[in-house]
N, C-alpha and C positions, 0 to 999 in steps of 0.2 A: 423790680421788673428784670433786670440783668441778672440779679442772682438766681431768681426763679428760673429763668431760661438756663442758666449755667447748671442748676441743679437737675432740671429735666433732662438736659443734654448728657449730664453725668449718669442719671438713671438708665437712659437708653444705652449708653456705652457700656455700664455695667452689667446691664441684662444681656447685651450680645455677648460681652465677654464670658459671662456666666454659662450662656447657651453653648457657646463654642467650648469651653473647657469640659462642660457636661459630656457633649457630643464625643468629644475626644477621648474621656474617660470610659464612656459606654463602649466606643468602638475598640479601645484596647482590652478591656476587660470581656467583651464579646468574642474577640477574635485571638485572645491568648491561646497560644500552642499548649497542649497538654504536656505533661513532663515526658522526657525523652523523645520528644517530637524530632524528626530529621531536621537539622538547621539549615539557615539559608538567610539571603540578604533581607535586610530589614525593610518591611512594606511600608509604603505611603499610607497615611490614615484614609480609610474608606475606599481608595482605590487598590491597594495592595502593590503587587509588581507587575501591574498592568503594562508598563511599558518596557518590559523584560522581553526581547525577541526570542521566541521559542524555535531556536534552530540548533543543529549539532553544534557548531562553533561556540555558541554561548554556553551551551550545556557542559562543553568540555572545559571552559573557563571556571564556570561555577563549581565543577567538580574538583578542580584543583584546588579551590579555596575550602570549600566545604566538605570534601569526600565523595564518594560513589553513590550516596544516597543524601539528597538533600531537597529542601522545600521552597515552593514559592506561593503567593496568595494573589489570587485574581478576586477583587472585591472581597467577598467573605468567604470564598471557597478555597479550601486547601489543596494544593497539589504537590504530589511527590514525584520526584524523578529517580530513576535506578540506572545505574551505569555499571559496565564491567561484566565479563563473561560469569564470574562466580555468583554476583549477587542477582544477575538476570535470571541465571538458571534456578537460583534459590526461589526467586519470585514466581516465575512461569511453570517451572517443573516441579519443584518441592512443594510449593504452596497453590499448585494450579487450580484447586477446587475454590480457593479463597479469591483468587483473582482470575474469574472467568467472565463475569458480567461487565457490559460496556455502561458507561455513565451516560447522562443525559447531556449531549452536546447540542445546544440550540441549532446550529446550522444543519447538522446531519438530521436532528430530530425533526426539523420543520420539512425535510425531504423524504426520509425513509419511514418516519412515524413509529420508529421503534419496532418494526415488522422485519421480516424477511429473513435472510440467513446470517447476516452480519451484525445489525443493529439491535436485533430482538434478545432477550434475556430469558431465564428461567424455562418454565416448561415449553414455552413456544419454540426458544432457540433449540433446546435439546431434541424436540419433535421434528424440526425442520432440518438441523444438522444430520440427525441419523437418517431422515428420509433421502436427502441429498447425497450422503455417503454412500447408501446403498444403491442408489441410482447410478452413481459415477464408478462404483467398485469394478464393474465389468471393462470400464474403459481407462484402468489405471496402468502403471507402468509395465511393460511387457505383454500388453493385451494387444492382439493382432489387430482387432477392428479399429483400435484408435491409432495404431501405427500406420495402418493403410490410410486413414483420413489425412494424417499429418504428411505422409509422403506424397500424396496427390496434391497437397497444398504447396509442398516444396517445389514441385513443377511449375506450378502456376506462379509462384513467387519469383522463381528465377527467370522465368519467360517475361514477367513484367518488368523487372530490372532490365533485362536485355532489350525488351521494347522501348524502355523510356530513354534509352541512349545514356551519354554522359556529359558533364556531371548531373546527377540527380540528387534530389532530398529523399531520402529513403524512409521518412518518418510515417507517412500514411500508406506506403506500399507494405511495410512490415506490419503496421498496425492491422491493416486489412487482412494480411495473411493469419496473423495470430488470431483475430477476432473470429474468423472463419470457423476455426476449430472448435470454439466454444458455442458459436452459433450454429453449427451441424449438430452439437450434442443437445442444445437448447431448443431450437426452432426447427431442426430437421433438414437445414439446408445452408448453404454457403452463399455469398454476395460477391458478384464481379467487382474487380477493381476499379470498374468505370461506372458503377451505380452511383448516380449522382446523389440520391437520398442517403444510402449508407455512408457515402463519404461526408456528407453534411453531418450525419449521426456521429461519426467518428471526431470531427473537429469540434462538434458541440462537447462532447465528452472530455476530449483533450482540454478545451478551455475551462471546464468545470474543475477538473483535476488541479490543474495549476492555480486558478483562483482559490480552491478550497484551503490551500495552504499559504495564503498571504496574509499581510497584515490586516487587510479588510476583514477577512474570514474570523480571524483572532478577536477583532473589535466587536463582530456581530455576536460571537459566543460569550464576549464579555458584558455587552451592553444590548441585547437581543430586542428589547422592547422599544428602545430608542432608535436602533439600527435599522429595524422593519420599516420605518417610515421615512429613512434618508435615502437618497439616490447612492449609487456606487456599485462596484463590482460585484458585491453580494447579491444585488438584484439581478445580474446578469447570469449567476449560478441558478438562481430561482427559474429565470426565464429558460435557460437551456436544460435543466432537468425537467421541466414542464414539457418540452417538446420531445425529449428522449422517452419520457413515459408515454406520450401520445404515440410514439413508434412503437413501443413494446405493447401497448394496449391492443393496436391495431393487429400485430403478429398474433397476439391470443385469441382476438375475435375470430380471426381466420381458423385458428385451430379448434376453437368450440363449435363451429359451424359443421366440420366433418370429423368430430371427435368420435372415435370407436373404442368403447371401454375395453374391447378384448384384443385390441391392437395398439399398444403404445408406441409411437414412432419416435419420441423424443421426451425431453424433461418436461415441456409444458403438458403433454398429453399425460405423462405419469402424474404430474402434479394433480391435474383435473380429476384424475381417477382417486387420489388420496382426499381431496376435498369430497368427493362422493362416499369415500370409504368410512371416513371418521366424521361424520357431521354431528355426532354426540359430544364430540370433544371440542366445545368452543374455545376453550383455552388455548389449545394448539395452534390456533389461528390460521388454519387451512382456508383461505378464501380467496376471492379474485384480487382484492387490493394486495394482499400479502404475496400472491402469485407475481403480480407486476414488479414488486419490489424485488422478489427473489431472483427473477429474470434480470433486473437491473443489477442485483448484487454479482451474478454470475458473469453478466456481460462486461463490467468493469474489472473485476478481479481476474477474469480469464483473459482479459485485452491487455490492460495497463502494464502488469509486471512484466510478463515475457516478452512483448514488443519493445518496452523501454530497455531492458536488459540486452536484447539483440542490437537495438541502436548504440548502446554503450559498447557491446561486442565489436561492432564495425569500427567505431572510433579508436579503440585500442590496438585492433589489428591494423589500422593506418598509423598510429602512433608508433607501433612496434613492428615493423615488418619482418624483423628475424622470427618473431613469435609466430606471425602468420605463415611463413615459409616452413617452421617447423609442423604446424598443424597440417598444412597441405601434403607435407612429406609423408606424414602418418597416414593421411586418407589415401594418398596414392599407392601406399605399401599395403594397407589393409583392404581397402574398398577398391581402388581402381577408378576407372573412368566409365565403365560400362554399365553400372547400376547405382542407384542412391544408397547411402549409407543406412543401416538399420540399427535397431536397439542392441541386437546381437552382436553388432561389431564394437560397441563400446567397450567392452570389456578388453578388447584387443587394441583399444586406442587411449591410452593411459594419459598421454600428453595432451590430447585434444580435450579430454574430460576435465583435466586439471586447469587447462586455460579458461573453460567455461565456468568453471567453479570460482576461479581468481576473477574472472570479469564479474559475477554476482557479487563477491565480496568487495571489489573495489567500486562497483557502481552503486552499492548502498542505497538502492532506490527507496528503500522506506526506513529513513534513519531513526525516526521516532516512534515507529509502530503505530498502534491504535490503543487509546487509553482503556485501563482496566478500572474497577472500583472494588474496594475492598468489602466482602460480603460479612466480614465480621473482625472484631479487633484482633490484631495479630503484631507480631514482631519480625522486623527484617534488619539484620546486621546490628541487632542491640537497640534498634529504634522503635518506637511504639507508633504503630499505624491504627488509626482509630476506624472503625466500621464507617463506611460511605466516603472514605478518603479516594480521590482520584489518583491513580498511579499510572505514570507514563513509563515505559520501557524503552530506553535508549538503544536500538537494536545497532545503531553506527558504532557505539562504544565497544560492543561484542566483536563486531567484524573488523575493529581496529585496535583490539586490546592488545598493548605491547607485552603482556604476559603470556599470550597465546599464539601470537604470530611473529616469525622471526624477523621479518622486514614489513611491518604493518603500514608504512607509508610507500611502498614501492610496489608496482605490479610485478608479481613474482608467481609465475604457476608452480614454482618448486614448493610452495606452501601445501601443495596437494600431492606431492610425489615422495616416495621414500627413496632410500640410498640407493635401490636397485631400480629406480625409475618407474616403479608400479605406483598406481593411484591409491592414495590414503584419504580417507574422509576426516575432518578434523572436528572435535566436539564443540568448538566454538563457531562451527559455521551455521549462522542462524538468518540467513535471508528470508526464510519463511516463517519466522518466529518460532514459537514452541509452546508447549503445553496443550491445554484443552481447545484454545481458539487457534492452533496452528492452522497455517492457510490449507483450506479444504482441496484446493487444486494442486498441491506441491508435486504429487506424482505426475499429473498431466503437464505441468510446467516443465519438469525435468526432461520429459519426453521431447516436447516442443523445442526446449533450448538445444539439445543434441542434435536432434533430427534437422531443424533449420539452421543451425550454425554450420553444422558440418556439410550440408547440402550446398550452402552458399559459397564455402571456401573451396569445394570440391569445384564447382563451376567456375568462379571468378577469383581474381585477384585485386583486393580493393586498395585504393591510394586516394588522397585528397587531391582536389584540383590544383593545376600548377600554381606555385606561389603562395599556397594556403597551408597552415600548420594546423593539425587536429587540436581542438581546444577541449581539454579535460575538465575544464570548470563547468559544472552543471547550473541548472535553474531549480531552485527548491520550491515546489508547491506542495500539493499533497504527497507526491513522490518526488524524487530527485532525478531530474531528466537531463539528457545532454541539451545544450542550445541547438538551434537550428544548424545543420551542417550538410554539406554536400559530399557524395562520393563518385569517383570514377571506378566502374566495375569492367574490367578487362577479362573477357572470356578466356579460359585456360585451355 
C-alpha cells in the first residue's frame, strides 16, 4: 500500500518534471534568436525581459554592455533598440522605407484603432499623410497667415501671464496658447484661457500622456488580455480618451451641420470634402471615425511637444539667468519693445535661435520616439533584423551623442553657433525624429517656439519664487516633461 502510494507520487512528480522540462525546451526553441541577431540580456522563460524598464537611463546602461544595437524580449516578441546618431540615421534615413510602419501596440491600438495620421500604416497612412501635408503646406514656416495667428496668440498669452500675477504655474497657460494654434487650423477657432470645458480637456490629455509612459502602460502592452479586466491607471487612460473623443466628435458634428463644400474653413471641412471626394477608395479610410482620430492626432501632436518645450525653456531661463539676459539683449537690439518679434527677425537673432535649439536638445521630450516595425529582412550595423521585428529608436542618444556634441551633458547654446557667432544647424539635431515618419508639424512647431519664446522674453523676465531652485529633473511619461513648477514673471 505504502509502496503503491510512493510509486503514484513518483509518477506524478516525474510527469510534472517532464512537462516542465518539455515546456522549457519548447520555449527555448521557439524563441531562439536567429543568427547574427542583436545581442541583449538573457530573457526569463515565458516572460522574457518584461521587468526591464524602458527608459533612457536603462537603455544607455544596456548600450554600454551590448553596443548601440541590442535586443530585449517581451513574452515571445523580440524588440530591437537602436542608439547613436550614425546608427539612428542609418535606420530612419538610409532605410526609411523599411522602417516606416507602426507595430500593433495594444494600448494605442485599443484607442486609435490603427487609423488616423499616426497609427495607420500602408495605403491608409500614405493617403492621410499626403492629404494633411497638402492642407498644412500653406501654413508652413514663413507663411504670413500662420505667423499672424501665432502673433495674435502671443498677445493673449502675455496678457494671461500678466493677469495671473506671481508666482504662477505656467503649464496650462502655455498649453492653452500652443493648443489654440492647432485648434485654429483644425476647428477654425481658438479657446479662451478661462473656458472650463477646454481646460478640462487639456488636463485629461496631459494625464493620458503621462500615464501612457508609465509601468502600468507597459504592463498593459505586455499582457493586454489580462490587464483589460484589472483596475489601474490604464483604465483612467481609456476613460480620459473616451471623454476627449466625445469632445472632438461634438466639434465635428457642428461642422457637418453648416458644411459648405465650396468653402473650406479648416482641416475638418477639408477632410469632410475628401470623404466625399474619394468614396470609391475604401482602403484609404477617409470616414468619420478616422476623421475623429486624425483630429485627436493633430490636437495632441500640435499641443504637447511645443508646450512642453516652452515649459522647459522657462525653466532653463530661470536656471541660467545670464542666458536669459543674453536673449533679451538681442531682442532689444533687433526688435525693440514697440512691436512683436517676427519670423523675419530670426536670421538677425542667432543667439536666441541657438538657445531655442539647445532647449530642444536638452529638453529631449520624446527620448524613445515611437516604435517602427521592419517591413522586410534587413541588416543594421552587421546585425540581422528579421521582417516583423519591432525597432525602437532612442532619440535621446542622438541628442546626447558624445561624438556629435562638444558638451552633451551641459546646457550650451554654443552647440549651435559657429566661431563668428552665427547660427549653425547640427546634423544630429533630431527632436522631430527623421525619415518618412518625421513630425508632420515640424515647420509649425519651429515657428511657434521662436515667436512664443521671443515674445515672452521680450515682455518678461522670469525667475523662480524666492527660496526655490529650478529643478531640471523631469518626469517620464509618453513624453519627458518638467515637474510642476512656478514662475515669477516681472514685466520689463
